[in-house]
Every structure is written in C-alpha cells, then in structure tokens.
C-alpha positions, 0 to 999 in steps of 0.5 A: 234218532227216530227212523220215522223222522228220517223218511220225508221229502225234506233234508234233515239236519242231524248231529251225531257223536263219536264217543272214543275210548281205548280204541273203541267207539260207541254206536247203536245197532240198527237193522234194515228189514228190506236189505236184511242188513245189520248196521251201526250208527253213532248216538245222536239225532235231529237238530230243531229249528233255531238250535245249533248242532252242538246244542242238539247233540247235548240235548239228544245225548241227555234224552237218549242216555240220561247223561251229560257230555263235555269237550265237544269238538266238531270232526266233520260234516257229511251229506247222506243220501240213503235208502232205509226200509225201502224209503229214501232219506237225505241228511246233513250230518254234523259229526262231533267227538265228545266225552261223557261227564260220568266215567261209568259209561266207559266201563259198560259193555252195553248201554241202554238207549231210550228214544221216543218210548223205545229202547235199544242198545249201544255197544263199544266197537273196536276201531280196528274191527270196523274194516276187518269184520266188514262192520257197516257203520253209517253214514258212509265215509264215517269209518275213514273220518274216525280213523283219521281223527281217533288215535288207536 
C-alpha cells in the first residue's frame, strides 16, 4: 500500500490480509524515519470507490504479489488514526484471512512485493514472537485479533 496515499485529510478505507500458515503470518516491513521505528503490516491496500473490501483485497494481492487468493474470511474491522513520517493518517481497515491458491508462497522465507514501481519484502513472522520480541505490528490491536483467530 502506497504510503503517499495514506497522508491526506480524508479517511482512507483499506483491506489487509492475514495469511496464516504453521504459526506464522505474512507481513511487509516498514520504517518510520521520524520515529526511527521499524514495523510490520500485512499485505493489502486501498479500496476504490464502488469496490467491496473483498474485491479490493483480491486485486491488491494480485497487483502486489502477482498471485491469486481464495477462502477469504472477514476477521474484523479497525479504525486507525496514526502518525507516519510525521504526518497524520486515518484509515478504516477491513481485516481478512485468506489462502494462497499457489502453495509455493508458503515455503518462501521472503516474498517480493511490487507496489507502484517500488519493491519491498514480505516475511513470515511467528505469532509467538509478536509479543516476546516486541515486534511492532500495525494497526494497533491486530496482534490480539490474530491471537484470537489463528490457531497456533
């Protein structure tokens, strides 16, 4: 999801996906230069006008990972008011669980994410490590939702 699009005076609707596999979730790493803070966030992005959150997530995964997903199940919704790179943002986040159609994604340690001409990495994070190692996972409250809904 483009960080540039986040920073506006509008509330931005987005959809993110918790890909859960063998006690791990897939997340991209980000860095806030102002706070000097490394964090993680699941794959996903903006919902276009007239598009459902489900369709947006399918589209975003296809655009960012060049793959298909299936078995989407809504896990929850968050309102996220935050500061990133010193600027305020406000999102309504629809959180889904889904499965990759192509099973090779589950065996990769790192997955390349292509987003609007830039590339980053998504990595598998152990759910048990999220609290133990003080890993920042956004939005706030997502760790608890994952622990309630994903079996270890």
